[in-house]
DRENKETOR-148616 format. One record per residue (C-alpha): x, y, z; residue in three letters. Coordinates in Angstrom, 3 decimals, always signed. Layout:
residues N
<<X,Y,Z>,"Ala">
...
***
This chain:
residues 96
<<+132.443,+84.793,+125.077>,"Met">
<<+135.544,+82.906,+125.818>,"Asp">
<<+138.254,+83.507,+128.352>,"His">
<<+140.352,+85.542,+126.034>,"Lys">
<<+137.634,+88.116,+125.570>,"Gly">
<<+136.422,+87.096,+122.117>,"Lys">
<<+132.849,+86.725,+121.377>,"Val">
<<+131.811,+83.423,+119.671>,"Lys">
<<+129.836,+83.601,+116.566>,"Glu">
<<+126.165,+82.606,+116.775>,"Ser">
<<+123.637,+81.947,+114.099>,"Ser">
<<+120.638,+82.647,+116.342>,"Asn">
<<+120.217,+86.257,+114.966>,"Leu">
<<+118.481,+87.201,+111.831>,"Pro">
<<+120.938,+87.825,+108.943>,"His">
<<+118.343,+89.486,+106.679>,"Ser">
<<+119.034,+92.860,+108.257>,"Met">
<<+122.509,+92.948,+106.416>,"Asn">
<<+124.380,+93.277,+109.803>,"Leu">
<<+128.189,+92.995,+109.974>,"Thr">
<<+129.574,+90.040,+112.080>,"Leu">
<<+130.706,+92.786,+114.753>,"Lys">
<<+127.085,+94.154,+114.685>,"Glu">
<<+125.696,+90.682,+115.185>,"Thr">
<<+128.153,+89.809,+117.964>,"Ser">
<<+127.188,+93.177,+119.566>,"Leu">
<<+123.498,+92.330,+119.541>,"Leu">
<<+124.368,+88.843,+121.108>,"Gln">
<<+125.984,+90.683,+123.966>,"Leu">
<<+123.013,+93.004,+124.494>,"Leu">
<<+120.577,+90.167,+124.470>,"Arg">
<<+122.630,+88.295,+127.013>,"Ala">
<<+121.371,+90.793,+129.694>,"Lys">
<<+124.448,+90.088,+131.622>,"Lys">
<<+126.173,+93.459,+131.526>,"Tyr">
<<+125.280,+96.573,+133.509>,"Ser">
<<+127.038,+98.695,+130.837>,"Lys">
<<+128.337,+98.190,+127.209>,"Ile">
<<+130.643,+100.959,+125.950>,"Glu">
<<+131.467,+100.876,+122.240>,"Ile">
<<+134.561,+102.871,+120.648>,"Glu">
<<+134.137,+103.617,+117.140>,"Met">
<<+137.099,+103.678,+114.742>,"Lys">
<<+136.506,+105.107,+111.177>,"Asn">
<<+132.804,+104.658,+111.400>,"Gly">
<<+132.962,+101.043,+112.526>,"Glu">
<<+132.878,+99.188,+115.804>,"Ile">
<<+136.435,+99.320,+117.285>,"Gly">
<<+136.910,+98.270,+120.920>,"Gln">
<<+134.007,+97.224,+123.122>,"Val">
<<+134.065,+97.129,+127.001>,"Tyr">
<<+131.706,+95.268,+129.217>,"Leu">
<<+130.991,+96.177,+132.741>,"Asp">
<<+129.598,+93.509,+134.963>,"Glu">
<<+128.607,+93.709,+138.534>,"Asp">
<<+129.651,+90.636,+140.360>,"Met">
<<+128.079,+89.016,+143.538>,"Ser">
<<+129.656,+89.998,+146.776>,"Thr">
<<+128.345,+87.084,+148.660>,"Thr">
<<+130.344,+83.656,+148.300>,"Asn">
<<+132.688,+85.325,+145.785>,"Thr">
<<+136.551,+84.846,+146.083>,"Lys">
<<+138.515,+87.610,+144.389>,"Leu">
<<+141.040,+85.097,+143.431>,"Glu">
<<+138.411,+83.311,+141.190>,"Asp">
<<+137.421,+86.590,+139.600>,"Ile">
<<+141.023,+87.366,+138.885>,"Ile">
<<+141.630,+84.015,+137.368>,"Arg">
<<+138.436,+84.413,+135.346>,"Gly">
<<+139.979,+86.320,+132.438>,"Asn">
<<+143.205,+87.066,+130.972>,"Thr">
<<+142.784,+90.835,+130.908>,"Phe">
<<+140.318,+92.849,+132.983>,"Gln">
<<+139.847,+95.654,+135.409>,"Thr">
<<+138.393,+94.775,+138.755>,"Ile">
<<+136.950,+97.472,+141.083>,"Thr">
<<+136.146,+96.596,+144.683>,"Val">
<<+134.106,+99.014,+146.813>,"Thr">
<<+134.246,+98.776,+150.555>,"Gln">
<<+131.940,+100.701,+153.040>,"His">
<<+132.501,+100.521,+156.981>,"Asp">
<<+134.802,+97.582,+156.401>,"Gly">
<<+132.224,+95.626,+154.357>,"Asn">
<<+132.632,+94.605,+150.745>,"Leu">
<<+129.652,+96.285,+149.005>,"Val">
<<+130.504,+96.002,+145.245>,"Arg">
<<+132.656,+94.280,+142.925>,"Ile">
<<+132.673,+95.482,+139.326>,"Lys">
<<+134.524,+93.889,+136.427>,"Arg">
<<+135.268,+95.584,+133.061>,"Arg">
<<+136.231,+93.427,+130.238>,"Leu">
<<+137.632,+94.652,+126.972>,"Pro">
<<+136.520,+92.388,+124.035>,"Val">
<<+137.214,+92.225,+120.302>,"Arg">
<<+134.413,+91.586,+118.050>,"Leu">
<<+135.857,+89.668,+115.160>,"Asp">
***
């Protein structure tokens, strides 16, 4: 996926299954095993918007670097007893 939230086309998946480009891109995201959650919004029976949730490391991580990492994202920071315990990033992506 590039910094604008677009998934790059890959020819590593079998095309004999008659998958659409969006379905192939979604499988690529699933196989990356990088995301804690992948949410798919369907529109007229087809893949519409996809949201990727990613748990970020809380050690040696600067929020500024995460913020600069993508042009559009939602970042959730969880703090407990004054300590940073979780950083979660949600990325909307277009599969086209």
